[in-house]
C-alpha positions, 0 to 999 in steps of 0.5 A: 498554516501552522508549522510542525516538526518530525517529532510532533508529527510522530507524536500525533501518529502515536496518539492516533494509534493509541486512541484508535486502538483504545476504542477497539475491541481486544484483538487476538493476537495483539495487532501490528500496525506500521504507519508512515506519513510525509506531509508537504507544506507550501514552500517548506521542507517535507515533514515525516514520521513512521510509528509502529505498533508491535508486540512486546511494546506497550506503546507505539515505537517511533522509527529512527529516520535520519534528516535525509529521509533515508531508511529506518534505523534501529528496527529489525523487520522479519519476513512474515512466516508461513507453515508448510501449507503456505498459510500465515501463522504469526497472526493466528489466535493465541499465537506468539511470533516471538516463539516462532523458529526460523524467522527470516530477516527482511531488513535492518537491525536494532533493539526493536523487532517486528514481523512486517505484515503481508501487504495484501493487494498493496503489492499491486502498487509494485506491479504497477510501477514495474509495468511503468518501467517497461513502458519507459524502457519501450518494452511495453505500451499502454495501448498494446494488446496483451493476452492472458488467461483466454482474454485480450485487453490493452496493458492499460486496461489490465492495469486499471482493473488491477489498481482501481478494483484490485482484480487478482486476475489482472494482476496475474496478467501483468506479473506475466508481462513483467516476466515475458518482457524481462523485468523479472527473469526465471529459467521459465520466463521466456515461456508463454504466460501459461507455462508450467505450474512448478515454482521456478528458482529466483532468477534475476529480479530487475525490479528489486534492483530498481528498488535497491537503487532508489533506496527502498530495500524492503520492497520485494516482489519475490517468487512470482512465476512466468505464468503470472502466479503471485499468490500463496498457492503459487509459491509466492504470497505471504513472506515473499511479497513484502513492503513496509510503510516507510518504504511504501511512502517513499515509493509514492514520494518518488512518483509525486513530482509528476503531479505535484511540481512543487514537491520537495526532492527526495533527500535520500538520493543524490541530486542527479538521480533520474526520476523513477518513472517518466512524468507521463508514465507516473501521471497514468498511475496517479490517475488510476490511483485517483480512480480507486473504488475501494474506499474501505480502509483508511477511508470508509466512504463505500461502507457508509450505512453499515452498522457502527460506521466510522468516517475515515479520511474524508474522501469521495468515491470516484463518480465512475463507481457510484450509481444514481441511487448513491450506492457503489458498484465495483469489483463484482459487488455492491455496497448497501449504503447511499454515499451521496451525503458523504460525498457532499461533505468530502474534503480531500481527494485520496489517490491510493491503493488498498489491500485486504485479506482475512489477516491483513489490511493496508492502504497507501496513497496521496491525500490533497485538499479539495481547497486550493492551498490546503493539506497535502500528504502521503500516508502508508499503513500496513496492519494485521487487522484484516477482515476476520477482525471486522465487526460484521461480514462485508467489511475489510477491517475493524472501524479503528482503522478508518478512525485512525485515518480520520484522526491523522487527517484532522491533525494535518488539516488543523495545521495545513488547511 
C-alpha cells in the first residue's frame, strides 16, 4: 500500500478528467462534471478530493475542503435553470449559461461559479434515505403494505425497484409515503396519495432539516407533491432536486459505518452526533445499492459488446439480473452483450445508484476490492453528459465517463490494492 495526500488525489482526479475528455468528441456546450472521491486505507485517515470541470475554466478546478471534510469553500453553486415549459435550458446546444438571467443560488460563494447539474435518478438515493428515516422513527416498516397507483407492494419492494432498476413509478410511491408519513409536509400532505394535481406550497421539509443538521447543504428534494409527483411535469425536477458530488459522497460516508466498521468517523460532525440511520436500516439500503442493475455510467458492464465499448470501474452486474446467456435483463429492457467475460475479470463490487436523462448522467457509490484488504473508496460524479451525447442509441452517456471511472479505479488500485 502506498500512502497519498488530499492534493495528490485531487491531482489524479484532474488528470483523469482531462485525459477522459481529451479522448472524447467536442461537446456542445462544454460539459460540467462534478467529481468527488473519499478513499479509505486500513488504519489510516480518510483521503478526499473534489474536482470540478465547469465553463470559464480551461482546466478542472480543485474544490477547497478543510481538514475536517466540511463543506466546499470558494465555489458558488447555482441551481439548474428551466424555462416556462420546465425544460432545462443551460445545456442546450449553443447555450451559454453565463448569459442567463435570474439564476438562483444553491449554495456557497467565491470566485468559481458553476451550475450544479441535475442529479437525474441519483435523487432516488435521497428518497431512499428518507424512507430509512421513517423506518427508524417507527413511521414505516419495510414489510408493511403500501398502496399507490393501483398497486400494493411492501415498502421494501417499492424501495428495491427504485434503487436497483431506477423505476420512476416506485419513486413516486415512496415520495407519496414521505408526505403521508410527515417527513415532507405541504398543505395537502395529509391527503391520499392520489391528491389533486396542483403544485403545493413548499410547506415543511424535515428531510432538508436532516441534511442541514448533518452538514449537507446542497442536498435538496424540493417541490415534491403529496401524490408522489417529483418530475419536471409535476413542478419539481430540474432546479428543485439538487445534489453536488461532495455532499453526495459525504451522505454515503455517513451510511458507511454500518457495513465498514473500521470506517473513519465523519470529521465535520461533533463526536457525539448520532448516526444518520440505524445500522440495520443502512445495511438494507447498502444491499439494494449492491444489487444495482444499471452498470452503465462509471461502470459499464451492461454495455459490453456495444460498438466502441470502454471498460469502466471493473465491477460485475449482480447475478439476479444476468440470464444464462450472459445478457442482462432489467428495468424492462435487455442489453445485447454477453457479460460473462467481463464478470470473470471483475475486481471490485460497486454498490451505487446511477442517474441518466437526455442531458445528464450521474453515479455515486461505494467501491471495494474483491480481494481482502484491497481498495475501498466512495465516488460521486454528476455531469451534463447525458444520452444525447452518447455515440449511439441505447447508451446512457459518452464512453469518456466509464473511462473516467476506470482511470480513478486504476489509480487507487495502484496505491490501495
